[in-house]
N, C-alpha and C positions, 0 to 999 in steps of 0.2 A: 920663023917657026910658029905654025898656027896651033893654039892650044883649044883643044876640044874640051868643052865644058860638059860634064856627064848631066843629064837630067835630074832635076831634083825629085827626089822621091815622093810619089803621090801619096796623100794621108790614107790609111786604111779605113774601110767603110765601116761604120758602126753596125754592129751584129746586135740585133734586139734580143733581150734576155728574157727567155720564156719563165713565167712564175708558175711552177706546178703546185703550189700549195693549194688547198681546197679553199674556195672562195666561202666567205661567210655569208649565210643566208640569214635574213631577218624572220623568214616564215617559221613558225613553230613545226616541229617534226612530231606527228602522231605516234604515240607508243602504243604498241599492240600488245596487250596482255592476253596470255594464253591461259584459259582455266579448264582443268580437266577435274571430272567428277570423283570424288573421293569416296571410295566404297568403303562403308563401315564393317567392321568384321562382325560375322554373326554372332550373336549371344551363346555362349556355350550352354549346354544343356544341364541343368543343375545335377549333380551327383545325387544318387538315391542310396541311402544306407542299405545294405543288405538286412539289417534288423528291422528297419522301417518297412522295407518291402514285405518282409514275413508277417508283420503285424497288420498290414493293409490287406493281405491275401485273406488272413485270418478273418478280419472283419468283414470283408465282402462276402466270404462263404457264411458268416453268421446272418447276414442280411438275406442271403439266398434261402436259408433255413426258415427265417421269418417269413419269407415270400411263399414257401411251400406250404407253412402252417395256413397262411390266408387262402391258398388254394383248397385246402381240405375245408377251411369254414364256409368258403364260398359252396362247396359240393353239398355240406350237411344243409345250408339254407335251400339249395335247389330241391332236396328231396322233401323239405319241409313244405315248401311252396307247391310242389307236385301233390303231396298229400292233402293240402288245403284245398287246390283246385279240384281235384277228385271228390273230395267231401261235399264242396258246392255243388259240382254237377249231380252228385247223387240225390242231395236234398232237393234241386229243383226237379228231378226226374220222380222223385218219390210224389212230392206235393202236386205233381202235375201243372207247376206253375209255367213251366217252360213251353207248353203245349197249349196255353190258355189263348193264344193269338192277340195278345194286347200289346201295347207298346212296351210295356215293362218287360214282356217274354223276348221281344226283338233285343232289348237293350241287354238282357241276361245272356242271350245267345252270343251276342258280339262281344260281350266281356269276357265269356268263357273263350270262345276262339282267339281272342287277343293275348289273353294270359296264356293261354296253352302254346300259340305260336311263339311267345317271348321266352317261356321255360325250354321248349325244344331248341330254340336259338342258342340259350345258354348251355343245353345239355350236349349240342353236337360237339364232337372232338376238334381240339384245335391243335396245331402243330406246337409242341413243346420244345424250346431251345434248351440245349444241354452243351456243356464243354468239358472237356475234349469232346469232339465229334469223331467216335469210333468208325463211323461209316466212311470217313475220308481216309483212302488208302495212303494218302501222302502225310498223314498225321505223324507216323513214326519217323520218316525219312526228314520231314522238316522240324520237328521239336526236339527229338533226340539228338539232333545235331547241334542244338544250341548250348552254349555254357548254361551252367545252373541260374546265374543271374539273369541272363537274357529270357531263360525259359519262365521264371517266376513273372518277370515283368509282362511278358506276352500273355501269359495265362491270366495275368490280373485283368489286362484289357479284354480278353474275351470273357471272362466272368462279368465284367460290366455290361458288355453288349448283350449276354444272356439275359442279365437281370432287366434290362430296358425292353427286350422283347417279350419276355414273360409278364412283364408290368402291363404292357398293352393288351395282353390276352386276358389278364384277370380284370382289367379296367372294362373290357368289353362284356365279361361275364356278369360284373357287379351292376353295370348299367342296366343289362337286360333283367337280372333279378329284382332290380328297384322298379322298374316300369311294370313287371310282371305282379310285385306286390300291391303296387297302386291299384293295378287292373282288378286284381281278385278283392281287393277291399271295396272298390267301387261297385263290383258286381254283387257282393254280399249285401251292401247298404241298399243296392236297388232292390234285391230280393227282399229283404225286410219291409222295404216301403210297399212292395206288391203284395206281400202278406197282409199288411195291415188295410190296404185298399179291399182286397177279398174280403177280409173279416168284417170290414163295415158295411159292406154291400150285403152281406148275408145277416148280419145281425139285425134283429128286431127293433 
């Protein structure tokens, strides 16, 4: 009887084990920092007391009244300079110095013309700023719809703008009157020198 020997079991092949763990790298990893601009909150408008607002409006109106008094003072000065310039021209005409044909006569004529032009420039009417502007048809619709606090605040701003506009007008008039006064004084001095020159020429 023949014995059949079973083949010996072959050894199982070795299966490589895969390592799925992340490899350690020696290179440094750059860190990315995201920076976003931080918007600062806008400063809140300071609260204005209603009592303070009323006091400020009263003071501004008082300053506007003083400005009106300054306008009346400039009008008085304008009238005085007109009278002085007219009297100077009358004196030159009566004394016939203005028609003598000398250098003094030319200077006197120029002085009179310059002073008269400056006075007329100050006399010409200029636009006066007022508030509230009643010519604006939207005034009632715009301002009467506001609360009392906002109305007083807006009116205070309008009064400030009115003061600045009228101040520019008064400054122009004052400047013209100042130059006119200097010109009249110079013309009067030239006339006196002219009189002295004529008197010394005819004197024995």
